[in-house]
C-alpha positions as CSV (number, residue, x, y, z in Angstrom):
1,M,28.1,10.7,3.1
2,A,25.2,11.8,0.8
3,A,25.9,12.3,-2.8
4,Q,25.8,15.9,-4.1
5,D,22.4,15.5,-5.7
6,E,20.8,13.7,-2.8
7,D,19.0,14.9,0.3
8,P,21.1,14.5,3.5
9,P,20.5,11.3,5.6
10,V,17.1,11.5,7.4
11,T,15.4,9.9,10.4
12,L,12.2,8.3,9.2
13,D,9.2,7.3,11.3
14,A,7.3,4.1,10.8
15,A,4.8,5.7,8.5
16,S,7.4,7.1,6.1
17,K,9.8,4.1,5.8
18,P,11.1,3.5,2.3
19,I,9.5,0.3,0.8
20,L,12.0,-2.3,-0.4
21,F,10.4,-4.8,-2.8
22,L,12.4,-8.0,-3.3
23,L,11.6,-11.2,-5.0
24,D,10.9,-14.2,-2.7
25,R,14.1,-15.8,-1.6
26,E,13.2,-18.9,-3.7
27,F,10.6,-19.0,-6.5
28,E,9.5,-21.0,-9.5
29,D,9.1,-19.7,-13.0
30,G,6.0,-21.3,-14.7
31,Q,7.9,-20.9,-18.0
32,I,10.7,-23.3,-16.7
33,P,8.8,-26.0,-14.8
34,G,10.5,-28.3,-12.2
35,Q,13.2,-25.9,-11.2
36,R,13.6,-23.4,-8.3
37,F,15.4,-20.1,-8.6
38,F,16.7,-17.1,-6.7
39,C,17.2,-13.6,-7.9
40,R,20.9,-12.6,-7.6
41,H,19.9,-8.9,-7.3
42,S,17.5,-9.5,-4.5
43,L,19.9,-11.8,-2.8
44,L,22.6,-9.1,-2.7
45,L,20.1,-6.9,-0.9
46,E,19.1,-9.7,1.5
47,G,22.8,-9.9,2.4
48,A,22.8,-6.2,3.2
49,L,19.7,-6.5,5.3
50,S,21.2,-9.3,7.3
51,S,24.7,-7.7,7.6
52,I,24.1,-4.0,8.1
53,E,22.9,-3.5,11.7
54,G,19.5,-1.9,11.9
55,L,18.9,-1.6,8.2
56,D,15.9,-4.0,8.1
57,A,14.2,-1.9,10.9
58,Q,14.6,1.3,8.8
59,L,12.8,-0.2,5.8
60,D,9.4,-1.7,5.0
61,V,10.7,-4.9,3.3
62,R,8.2,-6.8,1.1
63,R,9.0,-10.0,-0.5
64,I,7.0,-10.6,-3.7
65,G,6.3,-13.7,-5.7
66,F,7.8,-14.1,-9.2
67,A,4.4,-14.3,-11.1
68,R,3.0,-11.2,-12.7
69,P,1.1,-9.1,-12.3
70,R,2.7,-8.1,-9.1
71,R,-0.3,-6.4,-7.5
72,E,1.5,-5.0,-4.4
73,V,4.2,-3.4,-6.6
74,I,1.5,-2.0,-9.0
75,A,-0.3,-0.5,-6.0
76,E,2.8,1.6,-5.1
77,I,4.4,2.5,-8.4
78,G,1.9,1.6,-11.2
79,E,2.1,-1.2,-13.6
80,Q,4.7,0.2,-16.0
81,D,7.7,-1.3,-14.2
82,Q,7.2,-4.4,-12.1
83,S,10.9,-5.6,-12.3
84,L,12.5,-6.2,-8.9
85,P,14.2,-5.2,-6.7
86,K,12.8,-1.8,-6.2
87,L,13.1,0.8,-3.5
88,V,10.1,3.2,-3.2
89,L,11.1,6.4,-1.5
90,P,8.8,8.2,1.0
91,Q,6.8,11.1,-0.5
92,G,8.9,14.2,-0.6
93,V,12.2,12.3,-0.5
94,H,14.2,12.5,-3.7
95,S,17.3,10.8,-5.1
96,A,19.4,11.4,-8.2
97,L,19.4,7.6,-8.6
98,A,15.6,7.4,-9.1
99,S,14.6,5.4,-12.1
100,G,11.0,6.7,-12.1
101,A,8.2,8.2,-10.2
102,H,4.5,7.5,-9.5
103,K,2.0,9.7,-7.7
104,D,4.8,12.0,-6.3
105,R,7.0,9.1,-5.1
106,Q,10.3,8.3,-6.6
107,Y,11.6,4.8,-6.9
108,V,15.0,3.3,-7.5
109,S,15.5,0.1,-9.6
110,G,18.4,-2.5,-9.3
111,A,20.5,-3.7,-6.4
112,E,23.5,-1.4,-6.9
113,P,21.5,1.8,-7.3
114,I,19.4,0.9,-4.3
115,L,22.4,0.4,-2.1
116,A,23.8,3.8,-3.3
117,A,20.4,5.4,-2.6
118,L,20.3,3.9,0.9
119,N,23.7,5.3,1.5
120,G,22.4,8.7,0.6
121,L,19.2,8.3,2.5
122,L,20.1,6.4,5.6
123,G,23.9,6.6,5.7
124,I,24.6,2.9,5.2
125,P,28.2,1.9,4.4
126,V,29.2,1.6,0.7
127,A,30.8,-1.4,-0.9
128,H,34.6,-1.4,-1.1
129,P,35.8,-0.7,-4.6
């Protein structure tokens, strides 16, 4: 069920899918050579993508390298906030969970707020308390 300040769940066509930016499943950090990492926040969303039937088909999922600048993220939401994960909502879709906006598109930052926003937007299940 959508939160009180959210639009009701909608059906989105391919051109208006929300964009979900995640860090690559494994990456290296040039500041810490010789070690591979994963992002626990992106990994939580990877789990949701693989566990919630049809979720991946309703999103434009883009996996991004760790190095900055993250040009693909900048192209969608500007360079002020390149932290990931990030959900970029379609133009005209609003969420009380939005952490910012760029060119009339809101975006949501962080795994937990993204999952809550996807519940409001697409009606996905919520985590058990």
